[in-house]
N, C-alpha and C positions, 0 to 999 in steps of 0.2 A: 716662785711667784704664785700668788693665789689666783685661781681661775675664776671666771664668772660663775661657774656652777657651784664652787665652794662658797663664794660670797653670797649667792642666792640662798643656799641651804642655811647658812648662818643667820641671815636676816629673816628668813621664813620662820625660824624658831623664835626669834625675838618678838615678832608680831603676833604670834599665837596668844600671848598674854593679853594684848590689847583686844583681840577678837573675842575674848571671853567676857569683856565688859558689857553691861547692858546699854541699850541705845541711848538712854538719857545721859550716860556718862561720856558718850561720844559726840554729843551736840557741840557745835562751834559757831561763834559769830564774833563780832568785834568786842562785845561786852565780856564774853568768856575769855578771849585772849587777854583783855585788860586785867581781868580778875586773876588769871594765871600769872601775869607779869608782876602783880602786886602781892602774890601769895608766897611767903618764904618757904612753905612746904612743897611748892611745885618746882619741878626742874627748870621752868622758864625763868624763875626769879634770878638764878645765877647768871643768866645771859640777858638780863633785862635791857641793858644798854645796847647790846648788839641787836636784839630783836626789835627794840623801839626804832633804832636806826633803819632796820629792814622795813618796818611798816611805813616809815616816812618815805623811803626810796620807792616802794611799790605804789604809793599814793601820788607820786610826782606827775604821773599821767593818769587821766581818768580810767577807772576800771570797768564801768558798765559797758557791756557789749564787747569788751576786748578779748581777743583769742589768746589764752594764756596756757603755757605748758609749765606744770610743776614737775621739774626735771629731777628725778631721784626723790620722789615725793615723801618716802618714809611714812610717818603717821599722817601726813598731808594737812597739818595744822594751817599753814599759810595758804595752800591751795583751796581748801574748803572755805577759809575766811574770804578769799578773793571772790569765790562764787557767791557768797552771801552779800558781797558788795556789788554784784551784777555782772561779773566776768563770766565768760564761757571757758571753763577750765578742763584741761586734759591732764590726768595724773599719769606719770610715767615712772616705773620703778623696775629694777631687776627682779624684785621679789613679788610673786603673785599675791602673797599674803598682805603685803603693803597696799597693793591696789585694791584688794578685797576690803581691807580696813578703810581705805579712803572712800570707797563707794558706800560703805555702811555709814560712815560719818556724814557723807553728803545727804543720804536719805534722812538720817536723824536730825540734820540741820535744815531740812526742807528745801534743798537745792539739787535734788537728784537729777532734774531735767537739765541742769547747767553743768553737769560733771560727767566726764567719761574717764575710763581707765584703761591703760595698756601696760601689760607686763612684758618688758623687752630689754635686750642688751643694747646699751646706748651706742654701740659701734655700728648697728644696723637698724635704722629707723624707717624702713621701706614703707611702713604703714602710714607714714605722714608724707603729704605732698610737699614739694618745694614751696618755701615761703608761707608755710601753714600758720605760723604764730607771730603775734605782734608783741608779745612779752614772754620771756622765758625766765623763770625763777628757779634757783637751785640753793637749797639750804644744806650745807655740809655734805654736798654730794659731788661737786665737780672734781674735788681732789681724788675721789674714788675712780671716776671714769677717765681722767687724764692718762692713766697708765695703760689704757687700751688703745690700740691703733685705730685711727679713723674716727674716734669719738668727737673730736673738736670739729672736724670737717662735716660730720653729720649734724651736729648742733647748728653750725652755720647754715647748712643747706635748708633746714626747715624754718629758718627765721626770715621774715620779710625784711627787705632793706629799710633801715631806720628803726627796726624793732629794738626794744630795750632788753638787755641782759642784766639781771640783778642777782648777785651772789651774796650769800650770808655764810661766812667761812671763818674757821680758825686761820690765823695769818702767821706765816713762818719766816719772817725776816729777821727775827731775833735769835742768834745762835745759842745764847745762854738759855733762853726759854725753851728752845727746841730740845736741848740736852735734858732739861728738867722734865719735859714731856716724855722723852724716851725712858728716862729713869722711872717715872711714875707708871708708865705703861708696863714696864718690866716688873716693877714691884707688885702691880695689881694683877700680873699674869693675864693681860688682855690677850684674847685669841688673835692669831694672825689674820683670821678671816674677817676681823673687824675692819680691815682695810685701811689702817691708819699709817701705812708706811709712807704715804705722800701727804705732807702738809702743804697747802697752797702757799707759794712763795713767789717773789718777783720773777725768778727764772721760769717757773711753771706757768705763771700768768702770761709770759711773753708768747706762749703758744697761741694765744688769742689774737695777736697782732695782725696776722694776715687777713683776718675776717672782721675785726671790730675796731671801732674808732672811739676816741674820747674816753678811754678807760680811766676811771677815777677810783682811787682807793680811799675809803673813809674809815680810818683805823679807830678802834676803841680799846680801852683797858691796857694799861701798862703795869703800874703797881697793883692795880685791881685784879690782875691775873692771879694774885695770891688767893683769890676766891676758891681756886681748885683745892687748896688745903682745907677749906671749910665745907667742901661738898658733903651734902647729907646732914649738915648741922646748922643750916641757915635759919631753921625755925627756932633756934635758941637766941635770946636777946643779945648775948655777948658776941656771938658770931656775926649777927646782923650789924651790930655796932662796928665791929672790926671791918666788915665789908664796906659799910658806908664811909668809914674813915679812909679806906683805900681809894674809893671812888672820888671823894673830895680832894684827896692829895693829887690824884690824876688830873682833875679839873684845873687845879692851880698850876701844877707842873707843866702840863701840855699847853696851857694858855701862855705861860711865861716862855716856854721853849718849844715852839711847834715842831722843829726837826725831830724831837724825841718821839713823835707820833709813829715814825717808821718802825720803832721797836715794839709797838703794841702787839698784843697777842690775838686779836680778833679784828675782822674788818667786814664792812659792807662794800662791795665792789659793783660799780655800775658801768655799763658800756653800751654802745649802739652798733648794730649790724651795719656794715658798709653797704 
């Protein structure tokens, strides 16, 4: 099993490339996010339906003044965006380089006073008081921390009763899709330190049940998960046309047969702390 130290070292190396960018390339706000979602050359374009659903979920409660934790912040795109919308944001990540990057992005975006950063293991969050946060957001990170003892308990402890949890995750309820993911990861020789051995699925999500209520899964992308075969090529018109066709097919199919949503490959998940 990969240790937190191994995972930290792996992601520190990933974020070095981002830290080499000039400040103007690190700036973020709603307009920049929208531009990235509409830019076929940007990695966000492939996940545009998932990320748009995430933005909608995060805006369901007012953000100004809200105490927010960006849990496993990575490059902190959503955390910095929420700060530009008026939230008081704390960035948390196992990787100190991710936190350094997030704080640089906050400064470049003019919201340094509303953003703090903590590099820590999610199993021990002693630096945070009980009920410290009114909103916790995690983008492709909860599946990393679930494998560590006490992580869910610590997450629940630092959330205020009634606080919202918003997750943006790959969704693993489809065994055929999961097998395809494993084959792709093996073919691409993805390093084990990348931490993709757990894909969030209904069984893993049930770990939240003792602490959260109203857990809602909002799945997206069934046939459109074929976009993974087009990764890196969506700036080509033919690839974009194929992707849009898959999205249109999904819209028709999932509206005609809603039970098929459970087989989708990505999901926004929302819940409230008891």
